[in-house]
C-alpha positions in Angstrom: 94.6 126.0 82.8 91.1 126.8 81.6 91.3 124.4 78.7 92.7 121.7 81.0 89.8 122.2 83.4 87.3 122.0 80.6 88.9 118.8 79.2 88.8 117.2 82.6 85.1 118.1 83.1 84.2 116.8 79.7 86.1 113.6 80.3 84.4 113.0 83.7 81.0 113.8 82.3 81.4 111.6 79.3 82.5 108.7 81.3 79.7 109.0 83.8 77.2 109.2 81.0 78.7 106.2 79.4 78.6 104.2 82.6 74.9 105.1 83.2 73.9 104.1 79.6 75.8 100.9 79.9 74.7 99.9 83.4 72.6 97.1 82.1 75.4 95.6 80.1 78.1 93.5 81.8 81.5 94.8 80.8 84.1 92.5 79.3 86.5 90.8 81.7 89.5 92.9 82.6 92.7 92.7 84.7 93.2 95.7 87.0 96.9 95.4 87.4 97.3 98.4 89.7 95.1 99.0 92.7 95.7 100.1 96.3 93.9 99.3 99.6 95.6 101.8 102.0 94.9 102.9 105.5 93.4 106.2 104.3 91.1 104.2 101.9 90.0 101.7 104.6 88.7 104.7 106.6 86.2 105.2 103.7 85.4 101.8 102.3 85.5 98.2 103.5 87.4 95.4 101.8 84.1 93.8 101.0 82.8 96.9 99.3 86.0 97.2 97.3 85.6 93.6 96.1 82.0 94.3 95.2 83.2 97.2 93.0 85.8 95.1 91.3 83.2 92.4 90.6 80.8 94.9 89.3 83.4 95.9 86.7 84.0 92.2 85.9 87.6 92.5 87.1 88.9 88.9 87.0 92.5 89.7 88.1 93.4 92.5 90.5 96.9 93.3 91.7 96.9 95.2 95.0 99.4 97.0 97.1 98.5 98.1 100.6 99.9 100.4 103.3 100.4 98.8 105.7 101.1 95.7 103.6 98.7 93.5 105.5 95.8 95.4 103.9 96.5 93.8 100.6 96.0 90.4 102.3 92.8 91.6 103.8 91.5 92.4 100.3 92.5 89.0 99.0 90.8 87.3 102.0 87.6 89.3 101.2 87.7 88.4 97.5 89.7 85.3 96.7 92.6 84.1 94.7 91.9 86.4 91.8 93.3 89.2 94.0 97.1 89.2 93.9 98.7 90.9 96.9 102.0 92.7 96.5 104.3 93.4 99.4 104.7 97.1 100.1 107.8 98.4 102.0 105.6 101.1 103.5 105.0 99.4 106.9 103.2 102.5 108.2 102.0 105.7 106.4 105.2 107.4 107.6 107.4 104.8 105.8 106.2 106.2 102.5 109.0 108.8 102.8 111.8 107.0 104.7 111.4 103.3 104.0 114.8 103.2 102.4 116.5 104.2 105.6 114.8 101.5 107.7 116.8 98.3 107.9 113.7 96.4 109.3 112.0 96.8 105.9 114.2 94.1 104.4 113.6 91.8 107.3 109.9 92.2 107.1 110.0 91.8 103.3 112.0 88.5 103.6 109.5 87.1 106.1 106.6 88.2 103.9 107.9 86.6 100.8 108.8 83.4 102.6 105.2 83.2 103.9 103.9 82.7 100.3 101.2 85.2 101.0 102.6 87.9 98.7 103.2 87.4 95.0 105.1 90.5 94.1 106.8 93.6 95.6 105.6 97.2 95.2 104.5 99.8 94.5 108.0 101.1 95.2 108.6 104.8 94.6 112.1 105.7 93.3 111.7 109.4 92.6 114.7 111.7 91.8 115.1 114.4 94.5 113.0 112.5 97.0 114.9 109.2 97.3 116.1 106.6 97.5 119.3 106.6 95.5 119.4 103.8 92.9 122.3 102.2 94.8 120.5 102.3 98.2 121.0 98.9 99.8 117.4 98.4 100.9 116.1 99.2 97.5 118.7 96.9 95.9 117.8 94.2 98.5 114.1 94.4 97.6 114.9 93.9 93.9 117.1 90.9 94.8 114.3 89.5 96.9 111.9 89.8 94.0 114.3 87.8 91.8 114.8 85.2 94.5 111.0 84.5 94.7 110.4 85.1 90.9 108.0 87.9 91.9 107.2 91.0 89.8 108.5 94.3 91.1 106.2 97.3 90.6 108.2 100.5 90.4 107.2 104.1 90.2 109.8 106.7 88.9 108.4 110.0 87.6 111.9 110.9 86.3 112.6 113.1 83.4 114.1 110.3 81.3 113.8 106.6 80.8 117.6 106.5 81.4 116.9 106.9 85.2 115.3 103.4 85.3 117.4 101.8 82.5 120.5 100.8 84.5 118.3 99.4 87.3 116.4 96.9 85.1 119.6 96.1 83.1 121.6 95.4 86.2 118.8 93.1 87.5 118.0 91.2 84.3 116.7 88.3 86.4 113.9 90.5 88.0 110.6 91.2 86.2 109.8 95.0 86.5 106.4 96.6 86.0 106.9 100.3 85.3 104.0 102.1 87.0 102.2 104.8 85.0 104.5 104.3 82.0 107.0 106.6 83.8 104.3 109.1 84.6 105.4 112.1 82.7 107.3 110.5 79.8 106.4 110.6 76.1 105.9 107.3 74.1 109.2 107.3 72.4 111.0 107.1 75.7 108.8 104.2 76.7 109.9 102.4 73.6 113.6 103.0 74.4 113.2 101.4 77.8 111.4 98.4 76.4 114.2 97.9 73.9 116.9 98.2 76.6 115.1 96.1 79.2 113.4 92.9 77.9 112.5 92.2 81.5 110.3 95.3 81.8 106.6 95.7 81.4 104.5 98.9 81.4 101.3 99.7 83.2 99.3 102.6 82.0 97.4 103.3 85.2 96.5 106.9 86.1 97.5 108.1 82.6 94.0 109.6 82.2 92.9 113.2 81.9 92.1 113.3 85.6 95.5 112.5 87.0 98.6 113.0 84.7 96.8 116.0 83.1 99.9 117.4 81.4 101.0 114.1 79.9 98.0 112.8 78.0 98.1 109.5 76.1 94.7 109.8 74.4 92.9 112.1 71.9 89.7 113.9 73.0 87.7 111.0 71.4 89.4 108.5 73.7 91.7 106.8 71.2 95.4 106.7 71.8 97.5 109.5 70.5 99.5 108.5 67.4 102.8 108.1 69.2 101.3 106.0 72.0 99.4 103.9 69.5 102.6 103.2 67.7 104.6 102.1 70.7 101.7 99.9 72.0 101.4 98.3 68.6 105.1 97.7 68.5 105.2 96.0 71.9 101.6 94.7 72.5 102.9 91.9 74.8 104.5 94.4 77.2 101.5 96.7 78.2 98.8 96.3 80.9 96.3 98.7 82.5 95.2 99.5 86.0 92.8 101.9 87.7 95.1 103.0 90.5 91.9 104.2 92.3 93.6 107.0 94.2 91.9 110.4 94.6 92.6 113.3 95.0 96.0 113.5 93.6 97.7 116.7 94.7 101.3 115.4 94.6 102.5 114.2 98.0 100.0 116.1 100.0 97.2 113.6 99.4 99.1 110.8 101.1 97.9 111.9 104.5 94.4 112.9 103.5 91.2 110.8 103.1 91.4 108.8 99.8 88.1 108.5 98.0 89.5 107.0 94.9 87.3 103.9 95.0 84.3 106.1 94.4 85.8 106.7 90.9 87.0 103.2 90.2 84.6 102.5 87.3 85.4 105.8 85.8 89.1 105.1 85.8 88.7 101.7 84.2 86.2 103.0 81.6 89.0 105.3 80.4 91.1 102.3 79.5 88.2 100.3 78.1 87.6 103.2 75.7 91.0 103.3 74.1 91.4 99.5 74.1 88.2 99.3 72.1 90.0 101.2 69.3 92.8 98.7 69.0 92.9 95.5 66.9 90.9 92.9 68.8 93.8 90.5 69.5 96.0 93.2 70.8 93.2 94.7 72.9 92.8 91.3 74.5 96.4 91.1 75.4 96.4 94.5 77.0 93.0 94.2 78.7 93.8 90.9 80.4 96.4 88.6 78.8 99.6 90.4 79.7 98.7 90.9 83.4 97.8 87.2 83.6 101.2 86.3 82.0 103.2 88.4 84.5 101.2 87.3 87.5 100.6 83.7 86.3 100.1 81.1 89.0 99.2 83.7 91.6 
């Protein structure tokens, strides 16, 4: 625990120092493929201020989910077409835990996708022990809706094995899945197995920094990818993207109903990804930093 705390403090201090030293330099363009603008963030920061933070980091494509879902549209309205709204099934904060038992979710989702305002569905949490079941009709209906509108489906699992998600993406081969946080707690070899089994799946590495998934690191202390992670990214460079997932604090489910100050740390979260991307071959770094997200969300 002591070593983990020291590592987190060193990481935070190094990133803040790097940001201060590089303040005069405009960072390279980047796609932030996983952000939120939720009710408990709006209490702390306006949509206009979020857009200013994104622009300060030279974010040229941002994929946003909101709770309620209308907040994603509010962010797009404040920023422009480079902000891609996803439709969230969490119609209210309380829906976070029971959306899969609410028939009105599918009705709202259908209307939302028909409107043309939303260009994907997610972030949808499918967590063992918390729900829903993989055969839940509302969950299945959302996946079918994503396929109908050729819209990416951002899914969060946190399961102990890639095999939890494997049958879902195989049974819905016509749907494009983006796997949030690379499964959260999974090692790189399991990510590779999923990518082999599901050609329709992509991986976002959001929140896999030393401040969030502290027990499942993907980088060395110097910021470069750990060998196993570097190997899988180099094997499938066209399937990975990054995101800040500017949510803070992250104390499991308890933080959902607390003030979220994650946007205060947005640059810090993005800088983590910039660091390890800078150690990759240039062409592959470009794919991960911006190209793959543009491909998945092209035309939106």
